[in-house]
C-alpha positions as CSV (number, residue, x, y, z in Angstrom):
1,M,133.2,7.5,69.6
2,Q,130.7,6.4,66.9
3,T,128.3,8.9,65.3
4,D,125.2,8.1,63.6
5,P,125.3,8.9,59.9
6,E,123.3,11.9,58.8
7,P,119.8,11.0,57.7
8,E,119.3,11.4,53.9
9,A,117.0,14.0,52.7
10,E,114.1,12.6,51.0
11,A,113.7,13.7,47.4
12,T,110.9,16.0,46.5
13,V,108.3,14.4,44.2
14,H,106.2,16.4,41.9
15,T,103.4,14.6,39.7
16,V,101.0,16.0,37.2
17,T,98.4,14.0,35.2
18,V,96.4,15.4,32.3
19,E,94.0,13.5,29.9
20,A,94.2,13.3,26.3
21,S,91.0,12.8,24.6
22,S,92.3,10.2,22.0
23,T,93.6,6.8,22.2
24,H,96.2,7.3,19.4
25,P,99.7,8.1,20.5
26,E,100.2,10.5,17.5
27,D,97.4,12.5,19.4
28,W,99.0,12.9,22.8
29,G,101.5,15.8,22.2
30,R,99.3,18.5,23.3
31,A,98.3,16.6,26.6
32,T,102.1,15.7,27.2
33,A,103.2,19.4,26.6
34,R,100.5,20.6,29.0
35,A,101.5,18.1,31.7
36,L,105.3,19.0,31.4
37,S,104.4,22.9,31.5
38,Q,102.3,22.4,34.6
39,L,105.1,20.1,36.1
40,I,107.6,22.7,35.5
41,Q,105.6,25.6,36.8
42,E,104.8,23.5,40.0
43,I,108.7,23.0,40.4
44,I,109.7,26.6,39.9
45,A,106.8,27.5,42.5
46,T,108.4,25.1,44.9
47,T,112.1,25.4,44.5
48,G,112.4,28.9,43.1
49,T,114.6,27.5,40.1
50,D,113.9,26.5,36.8
51,P,114.8,22.8,36.4
52,C,115.4,23.0,32.8
53,R,118.2,25.4,33.3
54,D,120.0,22.9,35.5
55,P,123.2,21.7,33.9
56,E,122.0,18.2,34.5
57,G,118.8,18.7,32.7
58,L,115.3,17.5,33.8
59,D,114.7,13.9,34.1
60,V,111.0,12.9,34.4
61,S,109.1,9.7,34.3
62,L,106.0,9.3,31.8
63,H,103.2,6.9,32.7
64,I,100.3,6.5,30.2
65,K,97.0,4.7,31.2
66,A,93.9,4.2,29.4
67,V,90.6,6.1,30.8
68,P,87.2,5.8,29.3
69,E,87.5,9.1,27.5
70,G,91.1,8.5,26.0
71,E,94.4,8.3,27.9
72,A,95.6,9.7,31.3
73,I,99.3,11.1,30.8
74,T,101.3,11.4,34.0
75,V,104.8,12.9,34.5
76,T,106.7,12.7,37.7
77,W,110.1,14.4,38.7
78,R,111.9,13.4,41.6
79,G,114.1,16.3,42.7
């Protein structure tokens, strides 16, 4: 008898975007920190655990896009 494989659970994806008011990379620290903080709080609210305390750490992707007022900084976590 052949059984179908178990369907793989889809990874949870959380994304946060904030805007930096400068086009200079050295000025993006505060916006990046704010995006990471919001992302971590969102993950904790959803999963009940702090992903930074996971032995494997927290892997995120970072995307930066020009907007008229500066830069949009997006961080994404695929749990």
